[in-house]
C-alpha positions as CSV (number, residue, x, y, z in Angstrom):
1,X,97.2,70.4,98.8
2,X,93.7,71.5,99.8
3,X,92.4,74.8,98.7
4,X,91.6,77.5,101.3
5,X,88.0,77.1,102.5
6,X,87.0,80.5,101.2
7,X,88.1,79.6,97.7
8,X,86.3,76.3,97.9
9,X,83.1,77.7,99.3
10,X,82.7,80.9,97.3
11,X,84.7,79.8,94.2
12,X,86.8,83.0,94.3
13,X,89.5,83.0,91.7
14,X,93.0,83.2,93.3
15,X,95.3,86.0,92.3
16,X,98.9,85.3,93.2
17,X,101.4,88.1,94.1
18,X,105.0,87.0,94.7
19,X,107.7,89.1,96.3
20,X,111.1,89.1,97.8
21,X,110.5,89.4,101.5
22,X,111.8,92.1,103.9
23,X,115.5,92.0,102.8
24,X,114.6,93.4,99.4
25,X,112.3,96.5,99.6
26,X,110.7,98.2,96.6
27,X,112.2,101.6,95.7
28,X,109.0,102.9,94.1
29,X,105.7,101.5,95.5
30,X,103.8,104.4,93.8
31,X,105.3,103.2,90.5
32,X,104.1,99.6,91.2
33,X,100.6,100.9,92.0
34,X,100.6,103.0,88.7
35,X,101.5,99.8,86.8
36,X,98.8,97.8,88.5
37,X,96.3,100.7,87.7
38,X,97.4,100.6,84.0
39,X,96.8,96.9,83.9
40,X,93.5,97.0,85.9
41,X,91.3,97.1,82.7
42,X,92.6,93.6,81.8
43,X,93.2,92.4,85.4
44,X,89.8,93.5,86.7
45,X,90.8,92.9,90.3
46,X,88.1,93.2,92.9
47,X,86.1,91.6,95.7
48,X,85.3,88.6,93.5
49,X,88.9,87.6,93.8
50,X,91.2,86.4,96.6
51,X,94.7,87.8,96.5
52,X,97.2,85.2,97.7
53,X,100.6,86.2,99.0
54,X,103.4,84.9,101.3
55,X,102.2,86.9,104.4
56,X,104.9,89.6,104.2
57,X,104.3,91.9,107.1
58,X,103.1,95.5,106.4
59,X,105.9,97.9,107.4
60,X,105.3,101.2,105.6
61,X,108.9,102.5,105.9
62,X,110.3,99.1,104.6
63,X,108.0,98.6,101.5
64,X,108.1,95.0,100.5
65,X,105.2,92.9,99.2
66,X,103.3,93.4,102.5
67,X,102.9,97.1,101.6
68,X,102.0,96.5,98.0
69,X,99.2,93.9,98.8
70,X,97.7,96.2,101.5
71,X,97.6,99.0,99.0
72,X,96.0,96.7,96.3
73,X,93.5,95.6,98.9
74,X,92.6,99.2,99.7
75,X,92.4,100.3,96.1
76,X,90.4,97.4,94.7
77,X,88.5,95.9,97.8
78,X,90.1,92.6,97.2
79,X,90.3,90.2,100.2
80,X,93.8,88.9,101.2
81,X,94.9,85.4,102.0
82,X,98.3,85.2,103.7
83,X,100.1,81.8,103.2
84,X,102.3,81.6,106.2
85,X,104.4,79.2,108.4
86,X,103.8,81.2,111.6
87,X,100.9,82.4,113.7
88,X,101.2,86.2,113.4
89,X,99.3,87.7,110.5
90,X,98.6,91.4,109.9
91,X,95.0,92.4,111.0
92,X,94.1,93.6,107.5
93,X,94.5,90.1,106.1
94,X,91.1,88.5,105.7
95,X,92.3,84.9,105.8
96,X,95.5,82.9,106.4
97,X,96.6,79.4,105.5
98,X,99.3,77.9,107.7
99,X,102.0,75.5,106.3
100,X,104.7,73.6,108.2
101,X,108.1,75.3,108.0
102,X,110.8,73.0,106.7
103,X,114.5,73.1,107.7
104,X,117.5,72.8,105.4
105,X,119.4,69.6,106.3
106,X,122.7,71.2,105.3
107,X,122.5,74.6,107.0
108,X,119.8,74.2,109.6
109,X,118.1,77.3,108.1
110,X,114.3,77.6,108.1
111,X,112.9,77.4,104.6
112,X,109.8,79.6,104.0
113,X,109.6,79.1,100.3
114,X,111.5,78.5,97.1
115,X,112.8,75.5,95.1
116,X,115.3,72.8,96.2
117,X,117.2,71.6,93.1
118,X,118.7,68.1,93.5
119,X,121.9,66.8,91.8
120,X,119.8,64.3,89.9
121,X,117.9,67.1,88.1
122,X,114.7,66.8,90.1
123,X,113.4,69.6,92.3
124,X,111.0,70.1,95.2
125,X,108.9,73.2,96.1
126,X,109.4,74.4,99.7
127,X,107.3,76.2,102.3
128,X,104.7,78.6,100.9
129,X,105.8,77.9,97.4
130,X,104.7,74.3,97.9
131,X,101.2,75.6,98.8
132,X,100.5,78.4,96.3
133,X,102.4,76.7,93.4
134,X,100.6,73.4,93.9
135,X,98.6,72.1,91.0
136,X,95.4,72.4,93.0
137,X,95.9,76.1,93.8
138,X,97.3,77.0,90.4
139,X,94.2,75.5,88.8
140,X,92.2,78.2,90.6
141,X,94.3,81.1,89.7
142,X,93.3,83.5,87.0
């Protein structure tokens, strides 16, 4: 899995934020931001980094990860990289990396991420998870 060009070119460390998607909104975004602020002395988030997330859409009244990463971007001037399986990306995202959406053979459902556990004990990463949890990308996270 090739790294995003901006990470290759500028050697920006990747900072990965994972979330639940639009079905599970956060009850207290302000609390999340307070916790990030408390951790900021050790995180030291800023323009030198590249915040990677699953491309959750920013919808203020349905606060999922899309709201959180936009708030982090505004607070710490950190550029955003959306890892997506579609073409629409919020305009505040600085970069996007597009992956191929997989389809579940059993249900026909589109798989945007996660892990497929096999009966033989093996597993396979799916969708965006296959990208940002790949060894190449994890090696660039901090």
